[in-house]
Legacy VTK file of the C-alpha trace (Angstrom):
# vtk DataFile Version 3.0
C-alpha trace
ASCII
DATASET POLYDATA
POINTS 98 float
179.195 175.610 174.674
179.223 175.346 178.462
177.180 178.207 180.488
176.041 177.848 184.106
172.000 178.298 184.816
170.365 178.879 188.347
168.741 175.175 188.417
166.323 176.409 191.428
164.502 178.342 188.093
161.532 176.704 187.433
160.426 177.070 184.096
164.150 179.169 182.819
165.326 179.353 178.938
169.112 177.660 179.878
169.592 177.420 175.843
168.307 179.001 172.723
169.859 179.122 169.386
168.707 177.771 165.891
165.452 177.088 166.546
165.982 175.200 169.787
164.504 175.732 173.080
165.926 174.497 176.159
164.579 175.570 179.573
164.834 173.593 182.643
163.218 173.281 185.908
164.868 171.294 189.226
164.685 167.781 190.129
164.542 166.386 193.269
167.563 164.400 193.387
169.893 163.322 196.749
172.918 165.614 195.620
172.022 169.456 194.849
171.670 171.088 191.316
169.621 168.257 189.637
167.291 169.240 186.657
165.144 167.405 183.711
164.682 169.491 181.683
162.566 169.959 177.633
163.630 170.562 174.934
161.313 171.547 171.702
162.375 172.009 168.209
160.668 172.097 164.554
157.056 172.344 167.234
158.527 169.478 168.723
158.492 168.810 172.408
161.425 165.965 174.127
161.087 166.207 178.507
164.207 164.886 179.766
163.393 164.167 183.733
166.337 161.553 184.397
166.998 159.685 188.187
164.782 161.660 190.056
161.089 161.316 192.709
158.006 161.729 191.258
157.361 165.697 191.292
154.566 168.079 190.234
156.977 169.475 188.305
157.937 166.440 186.178
154.547 165.886 185.451
153.085 169.903 184.357
155.634 169.489 182.145
155.822 166.559 180.515
152.243 167.145 179.921
151.888 168.379 176.445
155.350 166.224 175.853
154.982 164.415 171.989
158.058 162.407 173.939
158.727 162.117 177.362
161.520 159.814 178.480
162.377 159.120 182.466
165.088 156.986 183.857
162.789 155.592 186.784
160.942 156.622 189.600
159.790 154.326 193.050
156.636 154.122 193.753
155.588 156.565 196.408
155.027 153.311 198.007
158.516 152.780 198.412
159.489 155.998 198.908
158.018 156.268 202.167
159.583 151.992 203.764
162.858 153.605 201.835
161.994 150.084 199.473
165.314 148.664 197.204
166.802 146.409 196.233
169.673 145.162 198.477
172.971 146.134 198.228
171.866 147.804 194.600
170.190 152.106 195.860
167.571 150.656 192.701
163.923 150.556 193.724
161.674 147.967 192.305
161.655 149.278 189.512
163.966 148.328 187.929
163.542 144.807 188.781
160.526 145.281 186.744
161.698 147.058 184.116
164.822 144.785 183.199
LINES 1 99
98 0 1 2 3 4 5 6 7 8 9 10 11 12 13 14 15 16 17 18 19 20 21 22 23 24 25 26 27 28 29 30 31 32 33 34 35 36 37 38 39 40 41 42 43 44 45 46 47 48 49 50 51 52 53 54 55 56 57 58 59 60 61 62 63 64 65 66 67 68 69 70 71 72 73 74 75 76 77 78 79 80 81 82 83 84 85 86 87 88 89 90 91 92 93 94 95 96 97
């Protein structure tokens, strides 16, 4: 089942069925329409931030999560300086994890 929802809405319920609730909020990304989500089920909460810059929404909604997943984000210093690994489009966070 696919349905559209307002990707600019903060903490909007985008799915609720069989005891599962998924909320979304905007992710800060190069393109418009990216979201982060929180999946709640049986008293557990999983937050998936994906490819987004550090932002107050992620911090706010991941705060009480049982599991918080974030692909990677640049440090504030990297954001200001645009510091990427040459030719890859990846921040130095990528190198630290690999």
